[in-house]
C-alpha positions in Angstrom: 47.7 78.0 100.7 48.9 81.6 100.2 52.3 82.8 98.9 54.4 85.7 100.1 57.8 86.8 101.2 59.5 87.0 104.6 59.7 90.7 105.7 62.1 89.9 108.6 62.7 87.0 111.0 64.6 87.2 114.4 66.2 83.9 115.2 66.9 84.9 118.8 63.3 85.7 119.5 61.8 83.0 117.2 59.4 85.1 115.3 59.1 87.6 112.4 56.7 88.7 109.8 55.5 87.6 106.3 53.8 89.8 103.7 51.4 88.0 101.4 52.0 88.6 97.7 49.7 91.5 96.5 48.9 92.7 100.1 50.5 95.1 102.5 49.3 93.5 105.8 52.1 91.9 108.0 51.3 88.4 109.1 53.0 87.2 112.3 55.2 84.1 111.8 56.4 82.0 114.8 59.1 79.5 114.5 56.8 76.7 115.7 54.7 77.2 112.5 57.7 76.6 110.2 57.5 73.2 108.4 61.1 72.1 107.9 63.6 69.7 109.3 66.3 70.8 111.7 66.7 74.4 112.8 63.5 76.3 112.0 64.3 79.7 110.5 63.4 82.1 107.7 65.4 84.6 105.8 64.3 88.1 104.8 63.1 88.1 101.2 62.6 84.3 101.1 59.5 83.1 99.2 57.2 81.1 101.4 53.9 79.2 101.2 51.5 79.4 104.2 48.0 79.2 105.6 46.4 82.1 107.6 44.9 81.8 111.0 43.1 84.6 112.7 43.9 85.3 116.4 43.0 88.0 119.0 46.3 89.8 118.0 45.8 89.8 114.2 46.4 87.2 111.5 49.1 84.6 111.9 50.9 82.7 109.2 50.9 79.0 109.9 52.1 75.8 108.1 54.9 77.9 106.7 57.2 76.2 104.1 59.7 77.4 101.5 58.2 78.0 98.1 59.3 75.5 95.4 61.1 78.3 93.6 63.5 78.6 96.6 64.6 75.0 96.4 67.9 74.7 94.5 67.8 70.9 94.3 64.3 70.4 93.1 63.6 67.1 91.3 63.6 68.9 87.9 67.1 70.3 88.5 68.3 66.8 89.6 66.7 65.1 86.6 68.2 67.5 84.1 71.7 66.8 85.4 71.7 63.0 85.3 74.5 61.7 83.2 74.6 58.1 82.2 77.8 56.2 81.4 77.7 52.9 79.8 80.4 50.2 80.1 81.9 51.0 76.7 82.5 54.6 77.7 84.1 53.8 81.0 87.9 54.2 81.0 89.9 51.0 81.1 92.8 50.7 83.6 95.6 48.3 82.9 96.7 46.2 85.8 100.2 47.2 86.9 102.3 46.3 89.9 101.6 49.6 91.6 97.8 49.5 91.4 97.6 45.8 92.2 98.9 46.3 95.7 95.8 48.4 96.4 93.3 46.0 94.8 90.9 44.2 97.0 92.3 40.9 98.2 90.4 37.6 98.3 89.3 36.8 101.9 90.9 33.8 103.5 88.2 33.3 106.2 87.3 29.6 106.7 83.7 28.7 106.1 82.1 27.0 109.1 
């Protein structure tokens, strides 16, 4: 896999160009080669990973996906924000008449 940045991408036309890191050649990028769920699009300046495929019109970028550095909710970020609360730290709520009217009621459904 190669890494690069999106030069530009036109959503209406469904294509754009990617420039591989360290190179100057533009690689054609078609929306059908984007590996993502939902609406397949790219943003100018976005870091991407891709494979190259030669064609009669030049080199195409295929199997295009966002580089891990562009994922704001990577597993490392999620793991670093996990907070554990044990039972002793949980706040205690005293039963009062006002909060008891919203408490779950026992079901009166007959068992058959």
